[in-house]
C-alpha positions in Angstrom: 2.5 12.4 16.9 5.6 13.8 15.1 5.4 14.3 11.3 7.7 14.8 8.4 7.2 18.6 8.7 8.4 18.5 12.3 11.6 16.8 11.1 12.2 19.4 8.5 12.1 22.2 11.1 15.1 20.7 13.0 17.0 18.8 10.4 19.7 21.5 9.9 20.4 21.8 13.7 22.4 18.9 15.0 21.3 19.3 18.7 17.7 19.9 17.9 17.7 16.9 15.5 19.0 14.6 18.3 16.4 16.0 20.8 13.7 15.4 18.1 14.7 11.7 17.7 14.5 11.0 21.5 11.3 13.0 21.8 9.7 11.2 18.8 10.6 7.8 20.2 9.2 8.6 23.7 6.0 10.0 22.2 5.6 7.0 19.9 5.8 4.6 22.8 2.8 6.3 24.4 0.8 6.2 21.1 -2.3 4.1 20.5 -0.6 2.2 17.7 2.4 1.2 19.8 0.3 0.3 22.9 -1.9 -2.1 20.9 1.1 -3.5 19.1 2.5 -4.4 22.5 -0.8 -6.1 23.4 -0.9 -8.0 20.1 2.7 -9.2 20.6 1.8 -10.5 24.0 -1.3 -12.3 22.9 0.5 -13.8 19.9 3.0 -15.4 22.4 0.2 -16.6 24.6 1.1 -14.1 27.3 -2.4 -12.8 27.5 -2.1 -9.7 29.6 -5.5 -9.7 31.3 -5.2 -13.2 32.7 -1.5 -12.7 33.5 -2.3 -9.6 35.6 -5.3 -11.3 37.3 -4.9 -11.6 41.1 -7.1 -13.2 43.7 -7.6 -11.0 46.8 -8.6 -11.7 50.4 -9.9 -9.1 52.9 -9.0 -8.7 56.6 -11.5 -7.8 59.3 -10.4 -4.1 58.8 -11.2 -4.3 55.1 -7.7 -4.3 53.9 -7.1 -6.2 50.6 -4.2 -8.7 50.5 -3.1 -11.1 47.8 -4.5 -14.6 48.1 -1.4 -16.9 48.4 -3.4 -19.9 49.6 -5.8 -20.9 46.8 -4.9 -22.2 43.3 -3.8 -19.5 40.8 -4.0 -21.3 37.4 -3.7 -18.8 34.5 -4.6 -20.6 31.3 -4.0 -18.3 28.3 -5.7 -19.3 25.0 -4.1 -19.1 21.6 -6.9 -17.7 19.6 -5.2 -14.5 18.4 -2.1 -16.2 17.0 -4.1 -19.0 15.5 -6.4 -16.6 13.6 -3.4 -14.6 12.3 -1.3 -17.6 11.3 -4.3 -19.1 9.5 -5.0 -15.9 7.5 -1.3 -15.3 6.7 -0.6 -18.8 5.5 -3.8 -19.1 3.6 -2.7 -16.2 1.4 1.1 -16.5 1.5 1.7 -20.2 2.3 2.3 -21.1 -1.3 4.5 -18.0 -1.9 4.0 -15.1 -4.3 3.8 -15.8 -8.0 4.9 -13.4 -10.8 4.5 -13.5 -14.5 8.3 -13.1 -15.1 10.5 -16.0 -14.1 13.4 -13.9 -12.8 11.3 -11.4 -10.7 11.5 -13.4 -7.5 15.2 -13.9 -7.8 15.7 -10.1 -8.1 13.7 -9.7 -4.9 15.9 -11.9 -2.7 17.5 -15.4 -2.7 18.6 -18.1 -0.3 18.4 -16.9 3.3 16.9 -13.6 2.2 14.3 -15.3 0.0 11.4 -13.1 -0.9 8.6 -15.6 0.0 10.2 -16.3 3.4 10.4 -12.6 4.2 6.9 -11.9 3.0 5.5 -14.6 5.3 7.3 -13.2 8.3 6.3 -9.6 7.3 2.6 -10.6 6.8 2.5 -12.3 10.3 3.9 -9.2 11.9 1.5 -6.9 10.0 -1.5 -9.0 11.2 -0.2 -9.2 14.8 0.8 -5.6 15.2 -1.7 -3.9 12.8 1.1 -2.8 10.6 4.7 -3.8 9.7 7.3 -2.3 7.4 9.5 -3.6 4.6 12.8 -1.8 3.9 14.0 -2.4 0.4 17.7 -2.9 1.0 19.3 -3.1 -2.5 18.5 -6.7 -3.3 16.2 -7.9 -0.5 13.6 -6.9 2.1 14.4 -6.2 5.7 11.6 -6.4 8.2 10.8 -3.6 10.6 8.2 -4.3 13.3 5.8 -1.7 14.6 7.5 -2.1 18.0 10.8 -0.8 16.6 9.9 1.6 13.8 8.0 4.9 13.9 6.9 6.5 10.6 7.0 10.2 9.9 4.2 11.0 7.5 3.8 14.1 5.3 1.0 16.4 6.6 0.1 17.4 3.1 -0.1 14.2 1.1 -0.1 11.5 3.8 2.9 9.6 2.4 5.7 8.4 4.5 8.9 10.4 3.8 11.0 9.6 6.8 11.1 7.2 9.8 13.1 6.2 12.9 14.1 2.7 13.7 15.0 2.1 17.4 16.0 -0.8 19.6 17.5 -1.4 23.0 18.3 -4.9 24.4 17.8 -3.8 28.0 17.2 -0.6 30.0 20.9 -0.5 31.1 22.1 -1.1 27.6 22.7 1.5 24.8 19.8 2.8 22.8 20.3 2.5 19.0 18.4 4.6 16.5 18.5 5.0 12.8 17.0 8.0 11.0 15.8 7.1 7.5 15.3 10.0 5.1 14.7 10.4 1.4 18.4 11.0 0.7 20.0 8.4 3.0 20.2 7.3 6.6 22.1 8.1 9.8 22.8 5.8 12.7 22.8 7.1 16.3 23.6 5.6 19.7 22.8 6.7 23.3 25.1 5.1 25.8 24.3 5.0 29.5 27.5 6.6 30.7 27.1 9.9 28.7 23.3 9.8 28.5 23.1 11.7 25.2 22.5 10.8 21.6 25.6 10.8 19.4 26.2 9.9 15.8 27.3 6.2 15.5 27.7 6.3 11.7 27.4 9.4 9.6 24.7 9.8 6.9 25.2 7.7 3.8 23.2 7.1 0.7 21.1 3.9 0.3 23.1 2.6 -2.7 26.9 2.6 -2.7 28.8 1.7 -5.8 32.2 0.2 -5.2 35.2 -1.0 -7.2 38.2 -3.0 -6.2 41.8 -2.7 -7.5 45.1 -4.3 -6.5 46.6 -0.8 -5.9 43.8 1.0 -4.1 41.7 -1.9 -2.7 37.9 -1.4 -2.4 36.7 2.2 -2.8 33.3 3.9 -3.1 33.2 5.8 -6.4 29.5 6.8 -6.5 26.3 6.8 -4.4 22.7 7.1 -5.2 19.2 6.8 -3.7 15.9 5.2 -4.7 13.2 6.9 -6.7 11.0 6.9 -3.5 11.2 6.4 0.2 12.5 2.8 0.7 10.5 1.9 3.8 7.0 0.7 2.8 4.1 -0.1 5.2 2.2 -3.3 5.0 -1.1 -3.0 6.8 -3.0 -6.0 8.2 -6.3 -4.7 6.8 -7.6 -1.8 4.7 -9.2 -0.1 7.7 -5.8 0.1 9.5 -7.4 -1.1 12.7 -6.0 -3.4 15.4 -7.7 -6.7 15.6 -6.6 -7.5 19.1 -8.5 -4.4 20.2 -11.7 -5.9 18.7 -11.2 -9.5 20.0 -9.5 -9.0 23.3 -12.6 -8.8 25.5 -13.9 -12.2 24.3 -10.5 -13.8 24.5 -10.1 -12.6 28.1 -13.6 -13.9 29.0 -12.6 -17.3 27.7 -9.4 -17.3 29.6 -11.0 -16.2 32.9 -13.7 -18.9 32.7 -11.3 -21.7 31.8 -8.8 -20.6 34.5 -11.6 -20.3 37.1 -12.8 -23.8 36.2 -9.3 -25.2 36.8 -8.9 -23.3 40.1 -12.3 -24.5 41.4 -11.4 -28.1 40.8 -8.0 -27.7 42.3 -9.1 -25.7 45.3 -12.3 -27.5 46.3 -11.2 -31.0 45.6 -15.0 -31.4 45.6 -15.1 -30.5 49.4 -15.9 -27.2 51.2 -15.8 -26.5 54.9 -18.2 -24.8 57.3 -16.6 -23.4 60.5 -19.3 -22.7 63.1 -19.0 -20.1 65.9 -15.8 -18.6 64.5 -16.9 -15.2 63.6 -13.6 -13.6 64.6 -11.9 -15.3 61.6 -11.4 -13.1 58.6 -10.7 -14.2 55.0 -7.0 -14.6 55.6 -7.6 -16.8 58.7 -10.0 -19.0 56.9 -7.7 -19.4 54.0 -4.8 -20.4 56.3 -7.2 -22.9 58.1 -8.1 -24.5 54.8 -4.5 -24.6 53.6 -3.5 -26.5 56.8 -6.3 -29.0 56.3 -5.1 -29.6 52.7 -1.5 -30.2 53.8 -1.7 -32.1 57.1 -5.4 -33.2 56.8 -6.1 -32.2 60.4 -6.6 -28.9 62.4 -7.1 -27.8 66.0 -10.2 -25.7 66.9 -10.4 -23.6 70.0 -13.6 -23.0 71.9 -16.3 -25.2 73.4 -18.9 -24.6 70.7 -16.6 -24.3 67.6 -17.4 -27.0 65.1 -16.0 -27.8 61.6 -18.1 -29.7 59.0 -17.0 -30.9 55.6 -19.5 -30.8 52.7 -19.1 -32.2 49.2 -19.9 -30.1 46.2 -20.2 -30.8 42.5 -18.3 -28.3 40.4 -20.6 -27.0 37.7 -19.1 -28.5 34.5 -21.9 -28.5 31.9 -22.7 -24.8 32.1 -19.0 -23.8 31.8 -18.3 -26.2 29.0 -21.4 -25.0 27.1 -20.4 -21.3 27.5 -16.8 -22.0 26.5 -18.0 -23.7 23.4 -20.3 -20.8 22.6 -17.5 -18.3 23.2 -15.1 -20.2 20.9 -17.8 -20.3 18.1 -18.4 -16.5 18.6 -14.7 -15.8 18.4 -14.3 -17.8 15.2 -17.3 -16.0 13.7 -16.1 -12.6 14.7 -12.6 -13.3 13.4 -14.1 -14.7 10.1 -11.8 -17.7 10.6 -12.1 -21.2 9.3 -13.7 -23.7 11.7 -11.7 -26.8 10.8 -13.8 -29.0 13.1 -16.8 -28.3 10.9 -15.1 -29.9 7.9 -12.9 -32.4 9.7 -15.6 -35.0 10.3 -16.5 -37.1 7.3 -16.1 -36.9 3.6 -17.5 -33.4 3.0 -18.3 -32.4 -0.6 -16.5 -29.6 -2.3 -19.5 -27.2 -2.2 -19.7 -27.5 1.6 -15.9 -26.9 1.9 -16.1 -23.8 -0.2 -19.0 -22.5 1.8 -17.1 -22.9 5.1 -14.1 -21.0 3.6 -16.2 -18.0 2.5 -15.7 -15.9 5.6 -12.0 -16.5 5.6 -11.9 -15.7 1.8 -13.6 -12.3 2.5 -11.2 -11.4 5.2 -8.2 -12.5 3.2 -9.3 -10.5 0.2 -9.1 -7.4 2.4 -5.5 -8.4 3.4 -4.6 -9.3 -0.1 -5.2 -5.8 -1.4 -2.8 -4.5 1.3 -0.1 -7.1 0.2 -0.5 -6.2 -3.5 -0.1 -2.5 -2.8 3.0 -3.2 -0.7 4.6 -5.5 -3.3 3.9 -3.0 -6.1 5.7 -0.3 -4.2 8.7 -2.6 -3.6 8.7 -3.5 -7.3 8.8 0.2 -8.2 11.7 0.8 -5.9 13.6 -2.2 -7.4 12.8 -1.0 -11.0 10.9 -4.2 -11.8 7.7 -4.3 -13.9 5.5 -7.2 -12.9 2.3 -8.0 -10.9 1.9 -10.5 -8.0 -0.6 -13.3 -7.9 -1.4 -15.8 -5.2 -2.6 -19.4 -4.8 -4.4 -19.9 -1.5 -3.9 -23.0 0.6 -7.2 -24.7 0.9 -8.4 -27.9 2.4 -10.2 -29.7 -0.5 -11.9 -32.9 -1.3 -9.0 -34.0 -3.6 -10.9 -36.8 -5.3 -13.9 -34.6 -6.2 -11.7 -31.6 -7.3 -9.4 -33.9 -9.4 -12.4 -35.5 -11.2 -13.8 -32.1 -12.0 -10.5 -30.8 -13.4 -9.8 -33.9 -15.5 -13.3 -33.8 -16.9 -12.5 -30.4 -18.4 -8.9 -31.2 -19.3 -9.7 -31.6 -23.0 -10.6 -27.9 -23.2 -7.5 -26.7 -21.3 -3.8 -26.6 -21.9 -1.5 -28.8 -19.9 -0.1 -25.9 -17.6 -3.6 -24.8 -16.7 -4.6 -28.3 -15.8 -1.6 -28.7 -13.5 -2.4 -25.3 -11.8 -5.9 -26.5 -11.1 -5.0 -29.9 -9.7 -5.2 -29.7 -5.9 -2.3 -32.0 -5.0 0.3 -30.2 -7.1 2.0 -27.1 -5.6 2.9 -24.1 -7.8 6.6 -24.8 -7.4 6.2 -28.2 -9.0 4.5 -27.1 -12.2 7.6 -25.8 -14.1 9.5 -29.0 -13.4 6.6 -31.2 -14.5 6.3 -29.1 -17.7 10.0 -29.6 -18.4 9.7 -33.3 -17.9 6.7 -33.5 -20.3 8.6 -31.5 -22.9 11.6 -33.9 -22.6 9.4 -37.0 -22.8 7.6 -35.6 -25.8 10.9 -34.9 -27.5 12.0 -38.4 -26.7 8.9 -39.9 -28.2 9.5 -37.8 -31.3 13.1 -39.0 -31.6 11.9 -42.6 -31.2 9.3 -42.1 -33.9 12.0 -40.7 -36.3 14.2 -43.6 -35.5 11.3 -46.0 -36.3 10.7 -44.3 -39.6 14.4 -44.4 -40.5 14.6 -48.1 -39.6 11.5 -48.8 -41.8 13.1 -47.0 -44.7 16.3 -48.9 -44.3 14.4 -52.2 -44.2 12.5 -51.3 -47.4 15.8 -50.4 -49.2 17.3 -53.7 -48.2 14.3 -55.6 -49.4 14.3 -53.8 -52.8 18.0 -54.5 -53.2 
């Protein structure tokens, strides 16, 4: 894998630099990180690669394998991988990121580039691909997926000091690449007709300062860069491992059993056939014979002693359902996910709910450390001093939680009580506090008016 030191060796030679970029992209596409990111993306879209590649085969008398085009080919892909990642991501980031300073979030992105929205998207990609990258682009974060960005790490201190973002709509379309360095970035393009990498836009600094006048229009009068490299990695866990690599075998087992179950029901229609004295028929001949029976419900048999018998069969349901249930529980356990069915039935007490959340809490704690490290690096690039906090999205027994909070309300300030109430979101707290302040001020004004009226009445009586 190419490193930052490899880049330094060729950065002053234009031809060698272009060759380096193409070589680095090709090498990255064959890396373990990229390969498992591709797998993670497929499973996230329910395009589970193992079940999608699965093919039934038949064999001729000579032993040649041919694809089975006669029997059912249901391929049922489960959604475990995406479900686990969405659950973890929204559990931590579903309520957004909170900061101590009111203006911090506005400095990190507003409207369509809102910081909370970008963080949720970035977190999902980090969990899906093992890692994702945030590019601090002056006043907001741009998201780079592991499928489109290769980092160049320093061999000496392990920090990222350069990187290449690449994308291509189709094989017959131009390849675009952008080289990010400490002192700016350069855009390249490789068109099909000339088949060589050329500069699309020359190198420029990350921050351009412009001014506009009636005489000269808009001009760049200064340029500067960030105090550090502006592309920051967000890892999906502290071990930097791919979760799809760990869960894939059990997900595939579930898919194959469920698909095989559907195929058996469709193929057999609860009937199988015995063809006697037809030893010359191979697998393909038998499959064609059954296909004809299923379509026209009749078939000719040659030979005096050839006989066809139909037999009914019960498809084994209980064993498969039992094993699928076991596999699902094992997957939930291995993924440290929340089993919502365990807390969906009945009015579960708060203690039982918290206990069922404990595996998810432990896993999310690991992810939270990665998110905090990422945000702190972004804050440093943006020149902001603050620290992020999170409020996790939990299913709760609202009645029990509310009673517990209100019983302690006399020992807490109003804002803390509002933060602890389960049915109030963090975004609503400031508005409620403002309303309480206005109501309190209104009551004070009414009290002052009442006192003034009482004084006026006493003056009138005395007069």
